[in-house]
C-alpha positions as CSV (number, residue, x, y, z in Angstrom):
1,X,16.1,16.5,37.0
2,X,13.3,15.5,34.7
3,X,13.7,12.5,32.3
4,X,14.2,14.7,29.1
5,X,17.1,16.6,30.8
6,X,18.5,13.3,32.2
7,X,18.4,11.7,28.8
8,X,20.1,14.7,27.2
9,X,22.8,14.7,29.9
10,X,23.8,11.1,29.3
11,X,23.2,11.2,25.5
12,X,26.3,9.7,23.8
13,X,27.7,8.4,27.1
14,X,27.3,4.8,27.9
15,X,26.5,4.3,31.5
16,X,27.4,0.6,31.5
17,X,30.9,-0.7,31.0
18,X,33.5,1.7,29.7
19,X,34.0,2.1,25.9
20,X,37.3,2.3,24.1
21,X,38.7,5.8,24.4
22,X,36.9,6.7,27.6
23,X,39.0,8.5,30.2
24,X,39.3,7.5,33.9
25,X,40.3,10.2,36.3
26,X,41.8,9.1,39.7
27,X,42.1,11.5,42.6
28,X,44.1,11.4,45.8
29,X,41.0,10.9,48.0
30,X,37.3,10.6,48.2
31,X,36.8,14.3,49.1
32,X,38.7,15.4,45.9
33,X,36.7,13.1,43.7
34,X,33.4,14.2,45.1
35,X,34.4,17.9,44.7
36,X,35.5,17.2,41.1
37,X,32.1,15.5,40.5
38,X,30.3,18.5,41.8
39,X,32.2,20.9,39.6
40,X,31.9,18.8,36.5
41,X,28.1,18.3,36.9
42,X,27.6,22.0,37.5
43,X,29.5,22.7,34.3
44,X,27.4,20.2,32.4
45,X,30.3,17.8,31.6
46,X,28.9,14.3,31.0
47,X,30.6,12.0,33.5
48,X,30.0,9.1,35.8
49,X,31.4,8.3,39.3
50,X,32.7,4.7,39.3
51,X,34.7,2.4,41.5
52,X,38.4,2.7,40.7
53,X,39.3,-0.2,38.3
54,X,41.4,-2.8,40.2
55,X,43.9,-2.9,37.4
56,X,44.7,0.8,38.1
57,X,45.1,0.8,41.9
58,X,44.6,-1.6,44.8
59,X,42.9,1.1,46.8
60,X,39.2,0.8,47.0
61,X,37.8,4.2,46.1
62,X,36.0,6.2,43.5
63,X,37.1,7.6,40.1
64,X,35.4,9.7,37.4
65,X,34.8,8.3,33.9
66,X,34.5,10.7,31.0
67,X,33.9,10.5,27.3
68,X,36.9,11.4,25.2
69,X,34.8,14.3,23.8
70,X,34.4,15.7,27.4
71,X,38.1,15.6,28.2
72,X,39.0,19.2,27.3
73,X,36.0,20.7,29.0
74,X,36.7,18.6,32.1
75,X,40.3,19.7,32.1
76,X,39.3,23.4,31.9
77,X,36.7,23.0,34.7
78,X,39.0,21.1,37.1
79,X,42.0,23.3,36.4
80,X,39.9,26.4,37.3
81,X,38.7,24.6,40.5
82,X,42.3,23.5,41.4
83,X,41.2,19.9,41.4
84,X,43.6,18.1,39.0
85,X,43.5,14.3,39.1
86,X,46.4,12.2,40.6
87,X,46.4,10.1,37.4
88,X,44.5,9.9,34.1
89,X,44.0,6.7,32.0
90,X,42.4,5.9,28.7
91,X,40.8,2.6,27.9
92,X,42.8,0.9,25.1
93,X,41.1,-0.9,22.2
94,X,42.8,-4.2,23.1
95,X,41.7,-3.8,26.7
96,X,43.4,-2.4,29.8
97,X,44.3,1.2,30.6
98,X,47.1,3.4,29.4
99,X,48.3,6.4,31.5
100,X,47.9,9.7,29.6
101,X,48.4,13.3,30.3
102,X,45.3,15.2,31.3
C-alpha cells in the first residue's frame, strides 16, 4: 500500500490511544479476530488490531478498535462473514468502557 492510500485509509482514525466513542470488538479467540480483521480490511473499514484492554478481560489477546463512524459498516461486513464479536464496548467520555450492542 503506497503512502497516499495508507494516509487515506487511516484518515480520521487516531492510531494512538483510543478516543471517546471508539468501539472495541472482542472475539472468542485469536483466529476469529484475525479473520474479522481480514474481512474488515478487505471491505475498507478503518480499524486497528490492538491488545485487549485489561479492564475488559484478563485474557491476553487481541481486539479490534473501530471509529464510531465505521460501526455500521463493520457490523454489516462481520454479519455477512458470520464473525460476530463476543462483546462490544464503547469508550466513555469519563474514561472506562461501557458494553453496548453491536
